[in-house]
N, CA, C and O atoms as a Maestro MAE file, in Angstrom:
{
 s_m_m2io_version
 :::
 2.0.0
}

f_m_ct {
 s_m_title
 :::
 protein
 m_atom[284] {
  # First column is atom index #
  i_m_mmod_type
  r_m_x_coord
  r_m_y_coord
  r_m_z_coord
  i_m_residue_number
  s_m_chain_name
  s_m_pdb_residue_name
  s_m_pdb_atom_name
  i_m_atomic_number
  :::
  1 25 117.464 122.826 164.460 1 A "UNK " " N  " 7
  2 3 117.248 123.975 165.311 1 A "UNK " " CA " 6
  3 2 117.180 125.259 164.483 1 A "UNK " " C  " 6
  4 15 116.299 126.093 164.693 1 A "UNK " " O  " 8
  5 25 118.106 125.411 163.548 2 A "UNK " " N  " 7
  6 3 118.127 126.633 162.747 2 A "UNK " " CA " 6
  7 2 116.872 126.758 161.888 2 A "UNK " " C  " 6
  8 15 116.351 127.858 161.705 2 A "UNK " " O  " 8
  9 25 116.393 125.652 161.369 3 A "UNK " " N  " 7
  10 3 115.184 125.681 160.556 3 A "UNK " " CA " 6
  11 2 113.990 126.153 161.375 3 A "UNK " " C  " 6
  12 15 113.164 126.919 160.878 3 A "UNK " " O  " 8
  13 25 113.892 125.709 162.611 4 A "UNK " " N  " 7
  14 3 112.795 126.151 163.480 4 A "UNK " " CA " 6
  15 2 112.881 127.646 163.770 4 A "UNK " " C  " 6
  16 15 111.861 128.333 163.821 4 A "UNK " " O  " 8
  17 25 114.088 128.141 163.956 5 A "UNK " " N  " 7
  18 3 114.280 129.574 164.199 5 A "UNK " " CA " 6
  19 2 113.851 130.379 162.974 5 A "UNK " " C  " 6
  20 15 113.175 131.400 163.106 5 A "UNK " " O  " 8
  21 25 114.237 129.930 161.800 6 A "UNK " " N  " 7
  22 3 113.866 130.636 160.561 6 A "UNK " " CA " 6
  23 2 112.349 130.606 160.376 6 A "UNK " " C  " 6
  24 15 111.745 131.629 160.054 6 A "UNK " " O  " 8
  25 25 111.739 129.458 160.574 7 A "UNK " " N  " 7
  26 3 110.277 129.356 160.436 7 A "UNK " " CA " 6
  27 2 109.584 130.250 161.443 7 A "UNK " " C  " 6
  28 15 108.625 130.941 161.101 7 A "UNK " " O  " 8
  29 25 110.056 130.249 162.681 8 A "UNK " " N  " 7
  30 3 109.465 131.115 163.702 8 A "UNK " " CA " 6
  31 2 109.607 132.581 163.373 8 A "UNK " " C  " 6
  32 15 108.675 133.359 163.578 8 A "UNK " " O  " 8
  33 25 110.761 132.967 162.866 9 A "UNK " " N  " 7
  34 3 110.952 134.379 162.524 9 A "UNK " " CA " 6
  35 2 110.070 134.784 161.346 9 A "UNK " " C  " 6
  36 15 109.569 135.907 161.297 9 A "UNK " " O  " 8
  37 25 109.884 133.879 160.411 10 A "UNK " " N  " 7
  38 3 108.998 134.178 159.279 10 A "UNK " " CA " 6
  39 2 107.557 134.307 159.760 10 A "UNK " " C  " 6
  40 15 106.844 135.218 159.342 10 A "UNK " " O  " 8
  41 25 107.125 133.404 160.634 11 A "UNK " " N  " 7
  42 3 105.750 133.434 161.143 11 A "UNK " " CA " 6
  43 2 105.450 134.755 161.836 11 A "UNK " " C  " 6
  44 15 104.351 135.289 161.689 11 A "UNK " " O  " 8
  45 25 106.405 135.289 162.587 12 A "UNK " " N  " 7
  46 3 106.165 136.535 163.309 12 A "UNK " " CA " 6
  47 2 106.517 137.784 162.511 12 A "UNK " " C  " 6
  48 15 105.850 138.809 162.658 12 A "UNK " " O  " 8
  49 25 107.539 137.726 161.676 13 A "UNK " " N  " 7
  50 3 108.009 138.926 160.987 13 A "UNK " " CA " 6
  51 2 107.196 139.285 159.751 13 A "UNK " " C  " 6
  52 15 106.963 140.466 159.492 13 A "UNK " " O  " 8
  53 25 106.763 138.297 158.989 14 A "UNK " " N  " 7
  54 3 106.053 138.586 157.742 14 A "UNK " " CA " 6
  55 2 104.735 139.316 157.995 14 A "UNK " " C  " 6
  56 15 104.486 140.334 157.349 14 A "UNK " " O  " 8
  57 25 103.879 138.843 158.907 15 A "UNK " " N  " 7
  58 3 102.656 139.618 159.160 15 A "UNK " " CA " 6
  59 2 102.947 141.023 159.679 15 A "UNK " " C  " 6
  60 15 102.272 141.984 159.311 15 A "UNK " " O  " 8
  61 25 103.959 141.128 160.537 16 A "UNK " " N  " 7
  62 3 104.349 142.426 161.085 16 A "UNK " " CA " 6
  63 2 104.751 143.379 159.950 16 A "UNK " " C  " 6
  64 15 104.276 144.514 159.897 16 A "UNK " " O  " 8
  65 25 105.611 142.927 159.057 17 A "UNK " " N  " 7
  66 3 106.049 143.753 157.937 17 A "UNK " " CA " 6
  67 2 104.895 144.066 156.993 17 A "UNK " " C  " 6
  68 15 104.763 145.199 156.531 17 A "UNK " " O  " 8
  69 25 104.065 143.077 156.703 18 A "UNK " " N  " 7
  70 3 102.946 143.283 155.790 18 A "UNK " " CA " 6
  71 2 101.995 144.352 156.327 18 A "UNK " " C  " 6
  72 15 101.559 145.230 155.581 18 A "UNK " " O  " 8
  73 25 101.675 144.280 157.609 19 A "UNK " " N  " 7
  74 3 100.785 145.280 158.221 19 A "UNK " " CA " 6
  75 2 101.451 146.652 158.211 19 A "UNK " " C  " 6
  76 15 100.798 147.654 157.921 19 A "UNK " " O  " 8
  77 25 102.741 146.705 158.526 20 A "UNK " " N  " 7
  78 3 103.449 147.991 158.551 20 A "UNK " " CA " 6
  79 2 103.483 148.639 157.176 20 A "UNK " " C  " 6
  80 15 103.368 149.860 157.063 20 A "UNK " " O  " 8
  81 25 103.638 147.842 156.141 21 A "UNK " " N  " 7
  82 3 103.629 148.391 154.784 21 A "UNK " " CA " 6
  83 2 102.223 148.830 154.397 21 A "UNK " " C  " 6
  84 15 102.044 149.908 153.831 21 A "UNK " " O  " 8
  85 25 101.232 148.007 154.697 22 A "UNK " " N  " 7
  86 3 99.846 148.338 154.352 22 A "UNK " " CA " 6
  87 2 99.372 149.603 155.064 22 A "UNK " " C  " 6
  88 15 98.638 150.406 154.487 22 A "UNK " " O  " 8
  89 25 99.788 149.779 156.309 23 A "UNK " " N  " 7
  90 3 99.399 150.963 157.086 23 A "UNK " " CA " 6
  91 2 100.319 152.156 156.849 23 A "UNK " " C  " 6
  92 15 100.160 153.206 157.471 23 A "UNK " " O  " 8
  93 25 101.273 151.988 155.951 24 A "UNK " " N  " 7
  94 3 102.232 153.027 155.584 24 A "UNK " " CA " 6
  95 2 103.099 153.496 156.756 24 A "UNK " " C  " 6
  96 15 103.472 154.666 156.846 24 A "UNK " " O  " 8
  97 25 103.407 152.553 157.648 25 A "UNK " " N  " 7
  98 3 104.354 152.839 158.726 25 A "UNK " " CA " 6
  99 2 105.755 152.895 158.134 25 A "UNK " " C  " 6
  100 15 106.564 153.745 158.507 25 A "UNK " " O  " 8
  101 25 106.035 151.979 157.204 26 A "UNK " " N  " 7
  102 3 107.237 152.070 156.398 26 A "UNK " " CA " 6
  103 2 106.935 151.600 154.991 26 A "UNK " " C  " 6
  104 15 105.876 151.030 154.726 26 A "UNK " " O  " 8
  105 25 107.865 151.842 154.099 27 A "UNK " " N  " 7
  106 3 107.633 151.536 152.687 27 A "UNK " " CA " 6
  107 2 108.963 151.245 152.002 27 A "UNK " " C  " 6
  108 15 110.039 151.512 152.538 27 A "UNK " " O  " 8
  109 25 108.851 150.697 150.818 28 A "UNK " " N  " 7
  110 3 110.015 150.418 149.990 28 A "UNK " " CA " 6
  111 2 109.805 151.113 148.658 28 A "UNK " " C  " 6
  112 15 108.785 150.903 148.002 28 A "UNK " " O  " 8
  113 25 110.755 151.935 148.252 29 A "UNK " " N  " 7
  114 3 110.638 152.614 146.971 29 A "UNK " " CA " 6
  115 2 111.142 151.703 145.865 29 A "UNK " " C  " 6
  116 15 112.030 150.880 146.087 29 A "UNK " " O  " 8
  117 25 110.584 151.847 144.693 30 A "UNK " " N  " 7
  118 3 110.930 150.988 143.556 30 A "UNK " " CA " 6
  119 2 112.411 151.078 143.178 30 A "UNK " " C  " 6
  120 15 112.990 150.099 142.710 30 A "UNK " " O  " 8
  121 25 113.012 152.226 143.375 31 A "UNK " " N  " 7
  122 3 114.424 152.381 143.003 31 A "UNK " " CA " 6
  123 2 115.370 151.691 143.987 31 A "UNK " " C  " 6
  124 15 116.557 151.539 143.697 31 A "UNK " " O  " 8
  125 25 114.858 151.274 145.143 32 A "UNK " " N  " 7
  126 3 115.713 150.641 146.149 32 A "UNK " " CA " 6
  127 2 115.458 149.150 146.332 32 A "UNK " " C  " 6
  128 15 116.058 148.529 147.210 32 A "UNK " " O  " 8
  129 25 114.586 148.567 145.527 33 A "UNK " " N  " 7
  130 3 114.325 147.131 145.603 33 A "UNK " " CA " 6
  131 2 114.427 146.526 144.202 33 A "UNK " " C  " 6
  132 15 114.396 147.242 143.201 33 A "UNK " " O  " 8
  133 25 114.549 145.202 144.147 34 A "UNK " " N  " 7
  134 3 114.625 144.518 142.859 34 A "UNK " " CA " 6
  135 2 113.287 144.508 142.129 34 A "UNK " " C  " 6
  136 15 113.244 144.369 140.907 34 A "UNK " " O  " 8
  137 25 112.203 144.654 142.872 35 A "UNK " " N  " 7
  138 3 110.882 144.647 142.259 35 A "UNK " " CA " 6
  139 2 110.192 143.295 142.313 35 A "UNK " " C  " 6
  140 15 109.082 143.143 141.804 35 A "UNK " " O  " 8
  141 25 110.844 142.308 142.929 36 A "UNK " " N  " 7
  142 3 110.243 140.986 143.069 36 A "UNK " " CA " 6
  143 2 109.521 140.945 144.414 36 A "UNK " " C  " 6
  144 15 110.143 141.086 145.467 36 A "UNK " " O  " 8
  145 25 108.209 140.751 144.367 37 A "UNK " " N  " 7
  146 3 107.416 140.695 145.591 37 A "UNK " " CA " 6
  147 2 106.964 139.266 145.838 37 A "UNK " " C  " 6
  148 15 106.579 138.555 144.909 37 A "UNK " " O  " 8
  149 25 107.013 138.856 147.091 38 A "UNK " " N  " 7
  150 3 106.539 137.547 147.504 38 A "UNK " " CA " 6
  151 2 105.586 137.765 148.666 38 A "UNK " " C  " 6
  152 15 106.001 138.169 149.752 38 A "UNK " " O  " 8
  153 25 104.311 137.496 148.435 39 A "UNK " " N  " 7
  154 3 103.253 137.732 149.427 39 A "UNK " " CA " 6
  155 2 103.242 139.182 149.902 39 A "UNK " " C  " 6
  156 15 103.037 139.450 151.086 39 A "UNK " " O  " 8
  157 25 103.458 140.099 148.997 40 A "UNK " " N  " 7
  158 3 103.384 141.524 149.303 40 A "UNK " " CA " 6
  159 2 104.648 142.138 149.876 40 A "UNK " " C  " 6
  160 15 104.680 143.339 150.147 40 A "UNK " " O  " 8
  161 25 105.690 141.340 150.067 41 A "UNK " " N  " 7
  162 3 106.950 141.866 150.597 41 A "UNK " " CA " 6
  163 2 108.053 141.717 149.560 41 A "UNK " " C  " 6
  164 15 108.100 140.719 148.842 41 A "UNK " " O  " 8
  165 25 108.932 142.692 149.478 42 A "UNK " " N  " 7
  166 3 110.061 142.573 148.551 42 A "UNK " " CA " 6
  167 2 110.951 141.389 148.942 42 A "UNK " " C  " 6
  168 15 111.061 141.044 150.119 42 A "UNK " " O  " 8
  169 25 111.569 140.786 147.960 43 A "UNK " " N  " 7
  170 3 112.426 139.632 148.205 43 A "UNK " " CA " 6
  171 2 113.571 139.985 149.153 43 A "UNK " " C  " 6
  172 15 114.045 139.129 149.900 43 A "UNK " " O  " 8
  173 25 114.014 141.234 149.125 44 A "UNK " " N  " 7
  174 3 115.079 141.671 150.034 44 A "UNK " " CA " 6
  175 2 114.648 141.559 151.496 44 A "UNK " " C  " 6
  176 15 115.461 141.247 152.366 44 A "UNK " " O  " 8
  177 25 113.377 141.812 151.759 45 A "UNK " " N  " 7
  178 3 112.873 141.717 153.128 45 A "UNK " " CA " 6
  179 2 112.867 140.264 153.601 45 A "UNK " " C  " 6
  180 15 113.170 139.981 154.760 45 A "UNK " " O  " 8
  181 25 112.522 139.353 152.704 46 A "UNK " " N  " 7
  182 3 112.560 137.923 153.030 46 A "UNK " " CA " 6
  183 2 113.989 137.488 153.347 46 A "UNK " " C  " 6
  184 15 114.224 136.774 154.322 46 A "UNK " " O  " 8
  185 25 114.929 137.915 152.530 47 A "UNK " " N  " 7
  186 3 116.334 137.560 152.752 47 A "UNK " " CA " 6
  187 2 116.815 138.136 154.082 47 A "UNK " " C  " 6
  188 15 117.522 137.464 154.833 47 A "UNK " " O  " 8
  189 25 116.435 139.368 154.370 48 A "UNK " " N  " 7
  190 3 116.814 139.998 155.632 48 A "UNK " " CA " 6
  191 2 116.276 139.207 156.818 48 A "UNK " " C  " 6
  192 15 117.017 138.931 157.761 48 A "UNK " " O  " 8
  193 25 115.005 138.843 156.783 49 A "UNK " " N  " 7
  194 3 114.394 138.087 157.882 49 A "UNK " " CA " 6
  195 2 115.123 136.770 158.091 49 A "UNK " " C  " 6
  196 15 115.446 136.409 159.223 49 A "UNK " " O  " 8
  197 25 115.382 136.055 157.013 50 A "UNK " " N  " 7
  198 3 116.038 134.747 157.123 50 A "UNK " " CA " 6
  199 2 117.469 134.885 157.640 50 A "UNK " " C  " 6
  200 15 117.880 134.140 158.529 50 A "UNK " " O  " 8
  201 25 118.228 135.831 157.091 51 A "UNK " " N  " 7
  202 3 119.616 135.977 157.511 51 A "UNK " " CA " 6
  203 2 119.746 136.500 158.941 51 A "UNK " " C  " 6
  204 15 120.676 136.109 159.646 51 A "UNK " " O  " 8
  205 25 118.852 137.360 159.381 52 A "UNK " " N  " 7
  206 3 118.894 137.823 160.765 52 A "UNK " " CA " 6
  207 2 118.584 136.680 161.720 52 A "UNK " " C  " 6
  208 15 119.211 136.563 162.773 52 A "UNK " " O  " 8
  209 25 117.625 135.840 161.363 53 A "UNK " " N  " 7
  210 3 117.317 134.672 162.196 53 A "UNK " " CA " 6
  211 2 118.516 133.742 162.280 53 A "UNK " " C  " 6
  212 15 118.847 133.248 163.358 53 A "UNK " " O  " 8
  213 25 119.166 133.501 161.152 54 A "UNK " " N  " 7
  214 3 120.351 132.637 161.144 54 A "UNK " " CA " 6
  215 2 121.509 133.261 161.920 54 A "UNK " " C  " 6
  216 15 122.218 132.562 162.644 54 A "UNK " " O  " 8
  217 25 121.702 134.557 161.775 55 A "UNK " " N  " 7
  218 3 122.782 135.244 162.483 55 A "UNK " " CA " 6
  219 2 122.605 135.127 163.994 55 A "UNK " " C  " 6
  220 15 123.528 134.723 164.702 55 A "UNK " " O  " 8
  221 25 121.420 135.480 164.485 56 A "UNK " " N  " 7
  222 3 121.216 135.477 165.931 56 A "UNK " " CA " 6
  223 2 121.166 134.069 166.511 56 A "UNK " " C  " 6
  224 15 121.598 133.858 167.645 56 A "UNK " " O  " 8
  225 25 120.653 133.110 165.763 57 A "UNK " " N  " 7
  226 3 120.665 131.741 166.277 57 A "UNK " " CA " 6
  227 2 122.082 131.174 166.273 57 A "UNK " " C  " 6
  228 15 122.430 130.394 167.160 57 A "UNK " " O  " 8
  229 25 122.897 131.546 165.305 58 A "UNK " " N  " 7
  230 3 124.288 131.112 165.288 58 A "UNK " " CA " 6
  231 2 125.071 131.724 166.447 58 A "UNK " " C  " 6
  232 15 125.834 131.030 167.120 58 A "UNK " " O  " 8
  233 25 124.885 133.001 166.675 59 A "UNK " " N  " 7
  234 3 125.548 133.659 167.811 59 A "UNK " " CA " 6
  235 2 125.125 133.014 169.119 59 A "UNK " " C  " 6
  236 15 125.962 132.769 169.988 59 A "UNK " " O  " 8
  237 25 123.844 132.738 169.270 60 A "UNK " " N  " 7
  238 3 123.341 132.086 170.479 60 A "UNK " " CA " 6
  239 2 123.958 130.707 170.657 60 A "UNK " " C  " 6
  240 15 124.389 130.358 171.756 60 A "UNK " " O  " 8
  241 25 124.004 129.921 169.587 61 A "UNK " " N  " 7
  242 3 124.585 128.576 169.668 61 A "UNK " " CA " 6
  243 2 126.067 128.641 170.030 61 A "UNK " " C  " 6
  244 15 126.540 127.841 170.838 61 A "UNK " " O  " 8
  245 25 126.801 129.578 169.445 62 A "UNK " " N  " 7
  246 3 128.226 129.716 169.752 62 A "UNK " " CA " 6
  247 2 128.450 130.130 171.202 62 A "UNK " " C  " 6
  248 15 129.350 129.612 171.863 62 A "UNK " " O  " 8
  249 25 127.644 131.052 171.695 63 A "UNK " " N  " 7
  250 3 127.785 131.477 173.086 63 A "UNK " " CA " 6
  251 2 127.415 130.357 174.053 63 A "UNK " " C  " 6
  252 15 128.046 130.191 175.098 63 A "UNK " " O  " 8
  253 25 126.385 129.589 173.694 64 A "UNK " " N  " 7
  254 3 125.996 128.460 174.549 64 A "UNK " " CA " 6
  255 2 127.119 127.423 174.594 64 A "UNK " " C  " 6
  256 15 127.401 126.849 175.646 64 A "UNK " " O  " 8
  257 25 127.749 127.190 173.455 65 A "UNK " " N  " 7
  258 3 128.855 126.231 173.404 65 A "UNK " " CA " 6
  259 2 130.066 126.735 174.185 65 A "UNK " " C  " 6
  260 15 130.717 125.973 174.900 65 A "UNK " " O  " 8
  261 25 130.356 128.013 174.040 66 A "UNK " " N  " 7
  262 3 131.521 128.586 174.702 66 A "UNK " " CA " 6
  263 2 131.379 128.584 176.218 66 A "UNK " " C  " 6
  264 15 132.337 128.286 176.931 66 A "UNK " " O  " 8
  265 25 130.193 128.915 176.713 67 A "UNK " " N  " 7
  266 3 129.992 129.024 178.147 67 A "UNK " " CA " 6
  267 2 129.390 127.777 178.769 67 A "UNK " " C  " 6
  268 15 129.025 127.787 179.944 67 A "UNK " " O  " 8
  269 25 129.281 126.702 177.996 68 A "UNK " " N  " 7
  270 3 128.869 125.421 178.529 68 A "UNK " " CA " 6
  271 2 127.413 125.303 178.916 68 A "UNK " " C  " 6
  272 15 127.069 124.489 179.772 68 A "UNK " " O  " 8
  273 25 126.559 126.087 178.312 69 A "UNK " " N  " 7
  274 3 125.139 126.012 178.615 69 A "UNK " " CA " 6
  275 2 124.529 124.879 177.814 69 A "UNK " " C  " 6
  276 15 124.704 124.817 176.597 69 A "UNK " " O  " 8
  277 25 123.822 123.991 178.474 70 A "UNK " " N  " 7
  278 3 123.183 122.864 177.796 70 A "UNK " " CA " 6
  279 2 121.784 123.261 177.370 70 A "UNK " " C  " 6
  280 15 121.050 123.897 178.126 70 A "UNK " " O  " 8
  281 25 121.419 122.879 176.149 71 A "UNK " " N  " 7
  282 3 120.082 123.204 175.640 71 A "UNK " " CA " 6
  283 2 119.046 122.254 176.206 71 A "UNK " " C  " 6
  284 15 117.862 122.373 175.891 71 A "UNK " " O  " 8
  :::
 }
 m_bond[283] {
  # First column is bond index #
  i_m_from
  i_m_to
  i_m_order
  :::
  1 1 2 1
  2 2 3 1
  3 3 4 2
  4 3 5 1
  5 5 6 1
  6 6 7 1
  7 7 8 2
  8 7 9 1
  9 9 10 1
  10 10 11 1
  11 11 12 2
  12 11 13 1
  13 13 14 1
  14 14 15 1
  15 15 16 2
  16 15 17 1
  17 17 18 1
  18 18 19 1
  19 19 20 2
  20 19 21 1
  21 21 22 1
  22 22 23 1
  23 23 24 2
  24 23 25 1
  25 25 26 1
  26 26 27 1
  27 27 28 2
  28 27 29 1
  29 29 30 1
  30 30 31 1
  31 31 32 2
  32 31 33 1
  33 33 34 1
  34 34 35 1
  35 35 36 2
  36 35 37 1
  37 37 38 1
  38 38 39 1
  39 39 40 2
  40 39 41 1
  41 41 42 1
  42 42 43 1
  43 43 44 2
  44 43 45 1
  45 45 46 1
  46 46 47 1
  47 47 48 2
  48 47 49 1
  49 49 50 1
  50 50 51 1
  51 51 52 2
  52 51 53 1
  53 53 54 1
  54 54 55 1
  55 55 56 2
  56 55 57 1
  57 57 58 1
  58 58 59 1
  59 59 60 2
  60 59 61 1
  61 61 62 1
  62 62 63 1
  63 63 64 2
  64 63 65 1
  65 65 66 1
  66 66 67 1
  67 67 68 2
  68 67 69 1
  69 69 70 1
  70 70 71 1
  71 71 72 2
  72 71 73 1
  73 73 74 1
  74 74 75 1
  75 75 76 2
  76 75 77 1
  77 77 78 1
  78 78 79 1
  79 79 80 2
  80 79 81 1
  81 81 82 1
  82 82 83 1
  83 83 84 2
  84 83 85 1
  85 85 86 1
  86 86 87 1
  87 87 88 2
  88 87 89 1
  89 89 90 1
  90 90 91 1
  91 91 92 2
  92 91 93 1
  93 93 94 1
  94 94 95 1
  95 95 96 2
  96 95 97 1
  97 97 98 1
  98 98 99 1
  99 99 100 2
  100 99 101 1
  101 101 102 1
  102 102 103 1
  103 103 104 2
  104 103 105 1
  105 105 106 1
  106 106 107 1
  107 107 108 2
  108 107 109 1
  109 109 110 1
  110 110 111 1
  111 111 112 2
  112 111 113 1
  113 113 114 1
  114 114 115 1
  115 115 116 2
  116 115 117 1
  117 117 118 1
  118 118 119 1
  119 119 120 2
  120 119 121 1
  121 121 122 1
  122 122 123 1
  123 123 124 2
  124 123 125 1
  125 125 126 1
  126 126 127 1
  127 127 128 2
  128 127 129 1
  129 129 130 1
  130 130 131 1
  131 131 132 2
  132 131 133 1
  133 133 134 1
  134 134 135 1
  135 135 136 2
  136 135 137 1
  137 137 138 1
  138 138 139 1
  139 139 140 2
  140 139 141 1
  141 141 142 1
  142 142 143 1
  143 143 144 2
  144 143 145 1
  145 145 146 1
  146 146 147 1
  147 147 148 2
  148 147 149 1
  149 149 150 1
  150 150 151 1
  151 151 152 2
  152 151 153 1
  153 153 154 1
  154 154 155 1
  155 155 156 2
  156 155 157 1
  157 157 158 1
  158 158 159 1
  159 159 160 2
  160 159 161 1
  161 161 162 1
  162 162 163 1
  163 163 164 2
  164 163 165 1
  165 165 166 1
  166 166 167 1
  167 167 168 2
  168 167 169 1
  169 169 170 1
  170 170 171 1
  171 171 172 2
  172 171 173 1
  173 173 174 1
  174 174 175 1
  175 175 176 2
  176 175 177 1
  177 177 178 1
  178 178 179 1
  179 179 180 2
  180 179 181 1
  181 181 182 1
  182 182 183 1
  183 183 184 2
  184 183 185 1
  185 185 186 1
  186 186 187 1
  187 187 188 2
  188 187 189 1
  189 189 190 1
  190 190 191 1
  191 191 192 2
  192 191 193 1
  193 193 194 1
  194 194 195 1
  195 195 196 2
  196 195 197 1
  197 197 198 1
  198 198 199 1
  199 199 200 2
  200 199 201 1
  201 201 202 1
  202 202 203 1
  203 203 204 2
  204 203 205 1
  205 205 206 1
  206 206 207 1
  207 207 208 2
  208 207 209 1
  209 209 210 1
  210 210 211 1
  211 211 212 2
  212 211 213 1
  213 213 214 1
  214 214 215 1
  215 215 216 2
  216 215 217 1
  217 217 218 1
  218 218 219 1
  219 219 220 2
  220 219 221 1
  221 221 222 1
  222 222 223 1
  223 223 224 2
  224 223 225 1
  225 225 226 1
  226 226 227 1
  227 227 228 2
  228 227 229 1
  229 229 230 1
  230 230 231 1
  231 231 232 2
  232 231 233 1
  233 233 234 1
  234 234 235 1
  235 235 236 2
  236 235 237 1
  237 237 238 1
  238 238 239 1
  239 239 240 2
  240 239 241 1
  241 241 242 1
  242 242 243 1
  243 243 244 2
  244 243 245 1
  245 245 246 1
  246 246 247 1
  247 247 248 2
  248 247 249 1
  249 249 250 1
  250 250 251 1
  251 251 252 2
  252 251 253 1
  253 253 254 1
  254 254 255 1
  255 255 256 2
  256 255 257 1
  257 257 258 1
  258 258 259 1
  259 259 260 2
  260 259 261 1
  261 261 262 1
  262 262 263 1
  263 263 264 2
  264 263 265 1
  265 265 266 1
  266 266 267 1
  267 267 268 2
  268 267 269 1
  269 269 270 1
  270 270 271 1
  271 271 272 2
  272 271 273 1
  273 273 274 1
  274 274 275 1
  275 275 276 2
  276 275 277 1
  277 277 278 1
  278 278 279 1
  279 279 280 2
  280 279 281 1
  281 281 282 1
  282 282 283 1
  283 283 284 2
  :::
 }
}
C-alpha cells in the first residue's frame, strides 16, 4: 500500500514541480540545495515528496486502525 502511495505521489508531484520551476512559479537557489538534480528537480524535493507521501499514508493507516475502518 505504501509503495502505491509513493508512486502515485511521484506521478502527480514531479510534473507539477517541474512545470512550476520551469515557469518560475518557484525556484531553488544553489546555496539552499545540495546541487544534485534528478530529472530537473533537486534531490531534496524528491525526498520531500516521498516522505510526505509516507507520512500521510501512515497517519491514514493509523487512524483507520484506531477507528475500525476497513479498507
